[in-house]
C-alpha positions, 0 to 999 in steps of 0.5 A, a space after each residue: 434621087 433614093 428609092 427605098 422599099 418601106 413598110 407603110 403602116 396605117 399610123 405612118 400613112 396617117 402621120 404623112 397625110 397630116 403634114 400633107 399641104 400641097 395635094 388636091 382634095 380626096 376623092 373618097 370614092 377612089 379611097 374606098 376602092 383602094 381600101 376594099 382592094 387592100 382588104 380583100 387581098 387584090 392590092 398589087 405591089 410593085 406595079 411601078 406606081 410608087 408613092 412618092 414623098 420628098 426629103 421634107 416628108 411632103 407627099 408628091 404622089 400617093 395620097 389616095 393610097 395612103 388614105 386607103 391604108 388608113 381606112 382599111 387599117 392594114 399596112 402595105 409596102 411602097 417604094 
């Protein structure tokens, strides 16, 4: 397992989401809440809740957070 901290831009998030085939449906209320937190500066990094991406670029955990990055049109760091 390789864990790295990377800057996730809206375009990177969008690219990951476009190849997302194995996750449940999106809850737009959750995405909006996360996007509002990002825009208001309330987004907390390094909480231990990393976005997990497989070696094949499949989202294992974090699709709502990635959607929020796209919606807010701002970058964030993730593990």
